[in-house]
C-alpha positions as CSV (number, residue, x, y, z in Angstrom):
1,M,24.5,-0.6,-14.3
2,A,21.6,0.1,-15.6
3,R,22.2,1.4,-19.4
4,T,20.3,2.5,-22.4
5,T,18.7,-0.2,-24.7
6,G,19.2,-0.4,-28.2
7,R,15.5,0.0,-28.8
8,R,15.8,3.0,-26.9
9,S,18.0,4.8,-29.0
10,R,16.3,3.9,-32.2
11,R,13.2,5.7,-30.8
12,G,15.5,8.4,-30.0
13,A,16.9,8.8,-33.8
14,C,13.5,8.9,-35.1
15,A,12.6,11.7,-32.6
16,V,15.6,13.5,-33.7
17,G,14.6,12.5,-37.2
18,L,11.0,14.0,-36.5
19,A,12.2,16.9,-34.8
20,A,14.9,18.0,-37.9
21,A,11.7,17.6,-40.1
22,V,9.4,19.6,-38.4
23,L,12.5,22.4,-38.2
24,T,13.4,21.9,-42.6
25,V,9.4,22.4,-42.7
26,A,9.4,25.6,-40.3
27,A,12.2,26.5,-42.2
28,C,10.2,26.6,-45.5
29,S,6.9,28.1,-44.0
30,S,6.6,31.8,-43.2
31,T,4.0,30.2,-40.3
32,P,6.2,28.7,-37.4
33,T,5.3,25.7,-36.4
34,P,5.0,24.7,-32.9
35,A,7.7,22.7,-31.4
36,P,6.9,18.8,-31.0
37,T,5.2,17.6,-27.1
38,V,4.1,14.6,-25.7
39,K,2.0,14.6,-22.9
40,V,2.2,13.3,-19.6
41,D,0.9,10.0,-18.8
42,R,0.2,7.2,-16.7
43,G,1.7,3.6,-17.8
44,A,4.9,1.2,-16.7
45,V,8.5,2.6,-16.0
46,S,11.1,-0.2,-15.3
47,T,14.5,-0.5,-15.3
48,S,16.8,-2.7,-16.8
49,V,20.4,-4.1,-17.6
50,S,22.1,-4.8,-20.8
51,A,23.8,-6.9,-23.2
52,S,24.5,-8.3,-26.6
53,G,25.2,-11.9,-27.7
54,S,24.5,-14.3,-30.4
55,L,20.8,-16.3,-30.5
56,S,21.6,-20.0,-30.9
57,A,18.6,-23.0,-31.0
58,V,17.6,-24.7,-28.3
59,S,18.0,-28.5,-28.4
60,E,18.0,-28.7,-25.0
61,Q,16.9,-27.6,-21.6
62,N,18.5,-28.3,-18.3
63,L,16.3,-27.3,-15.4
64,G,17.0,-27.7,-11.2
65,F,16.7,-25.0,-8.0
66,P,18.8,-21.7,-7.2
67,D,19.1,-23.4,-3.4
68,R,19.5,-27.2,-2.2
69,G,16.4,-28.9,-0.5
70,K,14.5,-31.6,0.2
71,L,12.1,-33.0,-2.6
72,A,8.2,-32.4,-1.6
73,E,7.1,-33.0,-4.7
74,V,7.8,-34.0,-8.6
75,M,5.1,-33.0,-10.5
76,V,6.0,-34.4,-14.4
77,K,7.6,-37.5,-15.6
78,V,9.2,-38.3,-18.2
79,G,7.6,-38.1,-21.6
80,D,5.1,-35.7,-20.5
81,K,4.6,-32.7,-22.3
82,V,4.9,-29.1,-20.3
83,T,3.8,-25.7,-21.3
84,A,5.6,-22.6,-20.0
85,G,5.1,-21.5,-16.8
86,Q,4.0,-25.2,-15.8
87,S,4.8,-26.2,-12.4
88,L,7.5,-29.3,-12.5
89,A,8.6,-29.9,-9.1
90,R,8.5,-28.2,-5.5
91,L,10.6,-28.5,-2.6
92,D,9.8,-28.7,1.0
93,D,9.0,-24.8,2.0
94,F,8.3,-25.3,5.7
95,A,11.1,-23.6,7.0
96,L,11.1,-20.2,4.3
97,R,7.5,-19.9,4.9
98,Q,8.8,-19.7,8.6
99,A,11.3,-17.2,7.4
100,L,9.0,-15.1,5.5
101,Q,6.5,-14.7,8.9
102,Q,9.4,-14.0,10.7
103,A,10.5,-11.3,7.9
104,N,7.2,-9.9,8.1
105,A,6.9,-9.9,11.9
106,K,10.2,-7.8,11.5
107,V,8.8,-4.9,8.5
108,A,5.9,-4.9,11.0
109,Q,8.1,-4.3,14.2
110,Q,10.1,-1.7,13.0
111,Q,7.2,-0.2,10.3
112,A,5.3,0.3,14.4
113,A,8.4,1.8,15.7
114,L,8.6,4.6,13.1
115,D,5.2,5.0,12.9
116,K,5.8,5.8,17.0
117,I,8.4,8.2,15.7
118,T,6.6,9.8,13.4
119,G,2.9,9.9,15.5
120,G,4.7,10.3,18.4
121,N,4.4,13.8,20.7
122,A,7.8,13.5,22.2
123,V,8.6,16.8,21.0
124,E,5.1,18.1,22.2
125,A,5.4,16.6,25.5
126,A,8.7,18.0,25.8
127,A,8.0,21.6,25.3
128,A,4.7,21.1,27.8
129,T,7.0,19.5,30.6
130,L,9.6,23.1,30.3
131,A,6.5,24.6,30.7
132,Q,5.1,23.2,33.3
133,A,9.2,23.2,35.1
134,Q,9.1,27.0,34.1
135,A,5.8,27.5,35.9
136,I,6.6,25.7,38.5
137,L,10.0,27.7,39.2
138,D,7.6,31.0,39.0
139,A,5.3,29.5,41.8
140,T,8.2,28.7,43.6
141,Q,9.8,31.8,43.7
142,Q,6.5,33.7,44.8
143,Q,5.7,31.0,47.5
144,V,9.2,32.1,48.8
145,A,8.6,35.1,48.4
146,A,5.2,35.3,50.4
147,T,7.0,33.6,52.9
148,A,10.2,35.3,53.6
149,D,7.6,38.6,53.6
150,A,5.3,36.5,56.1
151,D,8.2,35.7,58.3
152,A,9.8,39.1,58.2
153,T,6.6,40.5,59.6
154,A,5.8,37.7,62.0
155,T,9.9,38.8,63.3
156,D,9.0,42.4,63.1
157,R,6.1,42.0,65.3
158,A,7.8,40.0,67.9
159,H,10.3,42.9,68.5
160,T,7.8,45.5,68.8
161,Q,5.9,42.9,71.5
162,L,9.3,42.4,72.7
163,D,9.8,46.3,73.4
164,F,6.1,47.1,74.5
165,D,6.6,44.2,77.2
166,R,9.7,45.6,77.9
167,G,8.4,49.0,78.2
168,A,5.8,47.6,80.6
169,L,7.8,46.1,82.8
170,D,10.2,49.1,83.3
171,D,6.9,50.7,84.4
172,A,5.9,48.3,86.6
173,E,9.4,48.4,88.6
174,G,9.2,52.3,88.6
175,K,5.9,52.4,90.0
176,L,6.8,50.0,92.7
177,H,10.2,51.6,93.7
178,D,7.7,54.8,93.5
179,D,5.2,53.4,96.2
180,Q,8.5,51.9,98.1
181,R,9.9,55.4,98.7
182,T,6.9,56.7,99.3
183,C,6.4,54.3,101.9
184,D,9.4,54.5,103.7
185,N,9.1,58.5,103.6
186,A,5.6,58.0,105.2
187,G,7.4,55.7,108.1
188,G,5.5,52.8,107.4
189,D,6.8,49.4,106.5
190,S,7.8,49.7,103.0
191,G,7.8,45.9,103.4
192,G,3.8,45.5,103.8
193,A,4.1,43.8,107.8
194,A,1.8,44.7,110.0
195,Q,2.8,46.2,113.4
196,P,0.6,44.5,117.0
197,T,-1.0,47.2,119.1
198,R,-2.6,47.0,122.5
199,A,-6.4,47.5,122.8
200,P,-7.5,49.8,125.8
201,A,-8.7,48.1,129.0
202,A,-12.4,47.6,129.6
203,G,-14.2,50.8,132.2
204,T,-11.4,53.2,131.9
205,E,-11.8,56.4,130.8
206,G,-8.9,57.8,128.2
207,G,-7.2,54.4,128.4
208,A,-6.3,55.0,131.8
209,D,-5.3,51.9,134.4
210,T,-7.7,51.2,136.7
211,G,-5.7,48.8,138.5
212,T,-8.2,46.3,137.5
213,T,-6.4,44.3,135.0
214,N,-9.0,42.5,132.0
215,A,-7.7,39.4,130.1
216,A,-5.1,40.1,127.9
217,S,-6.3,39.9,124.3
218,T,-4.4,40.1,121.5
219,T,-5.1,41.8,118.3
220,P,-3.7,43.0,114.6
221,A,-1.9,45.5,115.3
222,A,-2.2,48.7,113.0
223,T,0.5,50.0,110.5
224,T,2.1,52.6,111.7
225,S,1.8,54.9,108.7
226,T,-1.8,55.0,106.5
227,D,0.0,56.2,103.5
228,P,-1.8,54.1,100.7
229,A,1.7,53.8,98.7
230,C,2.4,51.2,101.7
231,G,-0.7,49.2,100.7
232,R,0.2,49.0,96.7
233,I,3.8,47.2,97.2
234,A,2.1,44.1,97.4
235,A,0.5,44.6,94.3
236,D,3.6,46.3,92.6
237,E,5.9,43.4,93.2
238,S,3.2,41.0,91.5
239,A,2.6,43.1,88.6
240,V,6.8,43.3,88.2
241,D,6.7,39.3,88.4
242,S,4.3,39.2,86.0
243,A,5.7,41.8,83.5
244,R,9.0,39.5,83.9
245,R,7.9,36.4,82.9
246,T,5.9,38.6,79.7
247,V,9.3,39.8,78.9
248,V,11.2,36.6,78.5
249,A,8.0,34.6,76.6
250,S,8.3,37.7,74.3
251,Q,12.0,37.4,74.0
252,T,11.6,33.6,73.0
253,A,8.9,34.5,70.2
254,V,11.6,36.8,69.1
255,D,14.3,33.9,69.3
256,N,11.7,31.5,67.0
257,A,10.3,34.1,64.5
258,E,13.9,34.6,63.7
259,Q,15.1,31.2,63.9
260,K,11.8,30.5,61.4
261,Q,12.8,32.8,59.1
262,N,16.0,31.8,58.6
263,V,14.9,27.9,58.2
264,D,12.3,29.2,55.5
265,A,14.6,31.2,53.8
266,A,17.5,28.3,53.5
267,S,14.6,25.6,52.7
268,G,13.1,28.4,50.2
269,Q,16.3,28.5,47.9
270,L,17.1,24.7,48.0
271,S,13.3,25.1,46.8
272,I,14.6,27.2,43.8
273,Q,17.5,25.6,43.3
274,N,15.2,22.2,42.7
275,A,12.6,24.1,40.4
276,T,15.6,25.4,38.6
277,Q,17.2,22.0,38.0
278,S,14.0,20.8,36.9
279,V,14.0,23.2,34.1
280,V,17.4,23.3,32.9
281,N,16.2,19.2,32.3
282,A,13.3,19.8,30.7
283,Q,14.8,22.3,28.6
284,N,17.4,19.9,27.8
285,N,14.8,17.3,27.0
286,S,13.2,19.6,24.9
287,T,16.2,20.6,22.7
288,G,17.1,16.9,22.5
289,A,13.7,15.3,21.3
290,A,13.6,18.4,18.5
291,S,17.2,17.7,17.0
292,D,17.1,13.9,17.7
293,R,13.3,13.5,15.3
294,P,15.0,13.7,12.0
295,A,17.8,11.7,12.9
296,N,15.1,8.9,14.7
297,I,13.0,9.3,11.4
298,A,15.8,8.7,9.2
299,S,17.4,6.1,10.8
300,Q,14.1,4.0,11.6
301,T,13.3,4.9,7.8
302,A,16.3,2.9,7.0
303,M,15.5,-0.3,9.3
304,V,12.1,-0.4,7.7
305,R,13.6,-0.5,4.3
306,D,16.0,-3.1,5.8
307,A,13.2,-5.3,7.0
308,Q,11.6,-5.0,4.1
309,A,14.3,-6.2,1.8
310,A,14.8,-8.9,3.9
311,A,10.9,-10.1,3.4
312,A,10.9,-9.5,-0.5
313,L,14.0,-12.2,-0.4
314,A,12.4,-14.7,2.5
315,Q,9.3,-14.2,-0.2
316,R,11.3,-14.7,-3.6
317,N,13.1,-18.3,-2.0
318,I,9.7,-19.5,-1.3
319,D,8.5,-18.6,-5.1
320,N,12.0,-20.2,-6.3
321,A,10.7,-23.3,-4.2
322,V,8.5,-24.1,-7.3
323,L,10.1,-25.1,-10.3
324,K,8.2,-24.1,-13.3
325,A,8.7,-24.8,-17.0
326,P,10.8,-21.6,-18.8
327,V,9.1,-22.7,-22.0
328,A,7.2,-25.4,-23.8
329,G,8.8,-28.9,-24.4
330,V,8.7,-32.6,-23.3
331,V,10.4,-34.0,-20.0
332,S,13.3,-36.3,-21.3
333,A,14.8,-36.6,-17.6
334,V,13.8,-36.7,-14.2
335,N,16.8,-36.8,-11.6
336,G,15.3,-37.0,-8.0
337,A,12.0,-38.2,-6.2
338,A,10.3,-37.1,-3.7
339,G,12.0,-37.0,-0.2
340,E,15.0,-37.4,-1.5
341,F,17.8,-34.1,-1.3
342,V,19.0,-31.9,-4.2
343,G,21.8,-29.5,-4.8
344,A,21.5,-25.9,-6.1
345,A,21.6,-26.0,-10.0
346,G,24.6,-25.1,-11.9
347,G,26.1,-24.8,-15.2
348,T,25.4,-28.0,-16.9
349,T,28.9,-27.4,-19.4
350,A,32.0,-25.4,-18.1
351,Q,31.4,-22.7,-20.5
352,S,27.6,-22.0,-20.1
353,P,25.7,-21.7,-16.9
354,G,22.2,-23.3,-16.7
355,S,22.2,-24.6,-20.3
356,S,23.8,-27.1,-22.4
357,A,25.1,-24.5,-24.9
358,R,28.1,-23.6,-24.8
359,R,29.4,-20.4,-24.0
360,P,30.4,-17.8,-26.8
361,D,33.8,-17.4,-26.2
362,A,34.7,-20.9,-24.7
363,A,36.3,-23.4,-27.4
364,A,34.7,-25.9,-29.3
365,S,36.2,-28.9,-27.5
366,A,35.8,-27.6,-23.8
367,T,34.3,-30.4,-21.7
368,G,32.0,-30.6,-18.4
369,T,29.6,-32.1,-17.0
370,S,26.8,-34.2,-18.6
371,A,23.2,-32.7,-18.5
372,A,21.4,-35.2,-17.4
373,G,23.7,-35.7,-14.0
374,S,23.5,-32.1,-12.9
375,A,20.2,-31.2,-14.1
376,L,17.1,-32.1,-11.9
377,I,14.4,-32.3,-14.9
378,V,15.5,-32.0,-18.7
379,L,13.0,-30.5,-21.2
380,N,14.1,-31.6,-25.0
381,N,12.4,-30.7,-28.4
382,V,12.3,-27.2,-27.4
383,D,11.3,-24.7,-30.8
384,T,13.1,-22.1,-29.4
385,F,16.2,-20.1,-29.2
386,Q,18.6,-19.2,-26.5
387,L,20.6,-16.1,-25.4
388,V,24.2,-16.5,-23.5
389,V,25.8,-13.0,-22.7
390,P,28.0,-11.3,-20.5
391,F,27.2,-8.6,-18.4
392,E,29.2,-6.2,-16.1
393,E,29.8,-7.4,-12.2
394,S,27.7,-4.3,-11.4
395,D,24.6,-5.7,-13.6
396,A,25.2,-9.7,-13.3
397,A,24.7,-8.9,-9.1
398,Q,21.2,-7.2,-10.0
399,I,20.0,-10.6,-12.2
400,T,18.7,-13.8,-10.9
401,P,16.7,-16.9,-12.6
402,N,13.5,-16.3,-13.9
403,Q,13.6,-12.9,-14.4
404,K,11.8,-11.2,-17.4
405,V,13.7,-10.3,-20.4
406,D,13.1,-8.2,-23.7
407,V,15.2,-9.6,-26.4
408,S,15.6,-7.4,-29.5
409,V,17.1,-8.3,-33.0
410,D,19.4,-6.0,-34.8
411,A,18.2,-7.9,-37.8
412,V,14.9,-8.0,-37.5
413,P,14.0,-3.8,-36.5
414,G,11.0,-3.8,-34.6
415,L,10.8,-7.2,-33.7
416,T,11.0,-7.6,-29.7
417,K,10.8,-11.2,-28.1
418,P,10.2,-12.4,-24.0
419,G,12.5,-14.0,-22.4
420,T,13.3,-15.4,-19.3
421,V,16.8,-16.1,-17.1
422,L,17.7,-19.5,-16.8
423,A,20.6,-19.2,-15.2
424,V,24.0,-17.0,-14.2
425,A,27.5,-17.9,-13.7
426,P,28.9,-18.5,-10.6
427,S,31.9,-17.6,-11.4
428,G,33.5,-14.4,-13.4
429,T,35.5,-14.5,-16.4
430,V,37.7,-11.7,-17.4
431,I,37.0,-10.3,-21.1
432,S,39.2,-7.2,-21.9
433,G,40.5,-6.3,-18.6
434,V,36.9,-6.5,-17.1
435,V,35.2,-9.4,-15.0
436,N,31.6,-10.6,-16.5
437,Y,29.5,-13.2,-15.8
438,Y,27.5,-15.2,-18.2
439,A,23.6,-15.5,-18.1
440,T,21.8,-17.8,-20.3
441,I,18.7,-15.9,-21.5
442,V,15.7,-18.5,-22.9
443,L,13.6,-16.6,-25.4
444,D,9.9,-17.5,-24.3
445,E,8.3,-17.0,-28.3
446,S,9.9,-18.3,-31.5
447,D,9.6,-16.2,-34.6
448,P,10.0,-17.3,-37.8
449,Q,12.7,-14.1,-39.0
450,L,15.1,-15.4,-36.1
451,R,18.4,-17.4,-37.6
452,N,20.6,-19.0,-35.5
453,G,24.0,-17.0,-35.0
454,Q,21.6,-13.0,-35.3
455,T,23.0,-10.9,-33.4
456,A,20.6,-9.9,-30.5
457,Q,20.3,-7.3,-27.0
458,A,19.1,-8.6,-23.9
459,D,17.0,-5.9,-21.6
460,V,16.9,-7.9,-17.8
461,R,14.2,-6.1,-16.4
462,I,15.2,-5.6,-12.8
463,K,12.6,-2.9,-11.4
464,A,9.1,-2.0,-12.8
465,I,6.3,0.5,-11.2
466,E,2.9,-0.2,-13.3
467,A,0.3,2.8,-13.8
468,T,2.6,5.5,-12.4
469,L,2.6,9.2,-13.7
470,R,5.4,9.3,-16.4
471,V,7.8,11.4,-18.4
472,P,10.0,9.8,-21.9
473,S,13.3,9.8,-20.3
474,S,14.5,11.3,-23.5
475,T,12.6,15.0,-22.4
476,V,14.6,14.7,-19.1
477,R,17.7,16.8,-18.3
478,I,19.7,17.3,-15.3
479,D,19.9,21.2,-14.5
480,A,22.3,21.9,-11.2
481,G,21.8,18.3,-9.6
482,H,17.8,18.1,-10.0
483,P,15.7,16.5,-13.1
484,V,13.8,19.1,-15.3
485,V,11.5,19.2,-18.5
486,D,10.8,22.0,-20.5
487,L,7.1,23.2,-21.3
488,P,5.7,25.6,-23.9
489,G,5.1,28.9,-22.9
490,K,2.4,31.1,-24.6
491,D,4.7,32.9,-26.5
492,G,6.7,29.9,-27.6
493,T,9.3,30.3,-25.0
494,K,9.9,26.8,-23.1
495,I,9.9,26.9,-19.6
496,T,11.9,24.6,-17.5
497,T,10.2,23.2,-15.1
498,P,12.0,21.3,-12.3
499,F,9.9,18.1,-11.1
500,T,10.6,14.9,-8.3
501,A,11.5,11.8,-10.4
502,G,11.2,8.5,-8.7
503,L,12.3,5.0,-10.5
504,A,14.3,6.4,-13.8
505,G,14.0,4.0,-16.4
506,S,15.5,3.5,-20.2
507,D,12.5,4.7,-21.7
508,F,10.2,6.9,-19.5
509,T,10.8,8.2,-15.9
510,E,8.6,8.2,-13.1
511,V,7.3,11.5,-11.8
512,V,6.5,11.9,-8.1
513,A,5.7,15.4,-7.7
514,G,5.6,18.6,-10.2
515,L,4.3,17.5,-13.0
516,K,0.1,16.5,-13.6
517,E,-1.1,14.0,-16.0
518,G,-1.9,15.3,-19.8
519,Q,0.8,18.0,-19.6
520,D,2.4,18.9,-22.7
521,V,6.0,18.2,-22.4
522,L,8.2,19.7,-25.5
523,L,11.1,17.0,-27.0
524,P,14.3,17.8,-27.5
525,Q,15.0,19.3,-30.7
526,P,18.4,18.7,-32.8
527,K,20.2,22.1,-33.1
528,T,20.3,22.5,-36.9
529,S,20.8,25.8,-39.3
530,T,17.8,27.6,-40.0
531,Q,19.7,28.9,-43.5
532,L,18.4,27.2,-46.6
533,G,21.4,28.6,-48.7
534,G,24.1,26.7,-47.9
535,G,26.0,29.0,-46.6
536,P,26.5,29.4,-42.9
537,P,24.5,31.6,-40.8
538,R,25.2,35.3,-40.7
């Protein structure tokens, strides 16, 4: 895990000493001295893991690739002088670049999916669908009610018409019966048949028979009764027949109206149930869209980060495909040629990873493989120092070759030199019951004040952010689970202010939100007695 470096401890001591001096002056003066502050500024914030060890002079550097591969190019030959950072050899990186393209495509795919979720209108669309479904249900209910009213009205009209037509039939039958009865009482033929009559003979008076017979002639017989009722019977019978047919038609209309009313009612109930089910489905979809959105965003964000980590790993593999000189030196051995396959670099001895230096806890008589036999390129005559230090397994998991290191020496205060991680041991060593992994760190610069065997601390930079808003980590504390700082108040009191912290480094902490550039932040002050007499405060 990341730990506070020794330099920070010394700076913290200086800050405490300064605060104590300020308090002492304040105690001797009647005028209160303002509490020391520091401003929120912009700069680099980095995290690091630290471990201590002893400096040792470097006489040889054994270099190789972190992973096996095919040599595409060897850029130096034995006897060449190289500078720090110069490219020495390169592996064929076609497969690595393809892997990077795939990883970047995966990042773009996952980011697009995240943008679709965050920028989509699934919740609004579900709400609109619910409103539309409710509107359809309301319209369906209104339509069913209107249809039911129309059917009821039509049925009532059909019944009214039937009643009217039945009344008309009754009237027609009554009139027929009346005319028949009247005709029968008058002596006529209520059946409406004509009675035959004989016409009087020509040449006779008073219709007397003169003995001369005329030719017989038949004329339509006159009815025996001249009552008008007898003449209306045929019309009455026709009216009765017509009324009966009208009644039958009206009864059919009633039956049809009632059947339509029943069918429309059943169909309307089915339409209402379907519309109601649509509303229920839309409500479920709307509720689900609203409740699933945060979880979907969180899940997709994690997938984006996972894809980004894979892309970063693919990019690092490409970077590691070029072997660079960590320090200046002279090439003393080259163990490979273009087109050959080389293995991953390992420790050149059984004790020290990536270096010919002996591991601090190993016996001087320990033996290992030869340097030239295991390294691709060997550098000699390197006028610098290296540091072989053990890291706890949680810290060692974050360390990789070529990472930058700040090396400070306890014997030379204020001296810090840049270094580079050369290699990390592939297997652990138990020290005081804790598994540690040795890492070899090479100083990029030398200094006449450095001596072999001096105690030094290595701060390996794990993550860094440049030009970001920051506050000194010494001013930050945790209050109720949240990072806070103290700001000076107008009356000399301090104002505890929470803020959103990002990367927390050993020296500085990133400010994401809650503080502004240029704000004054109170430095922590030691608790001291304000009495100068020597007795305890009353």
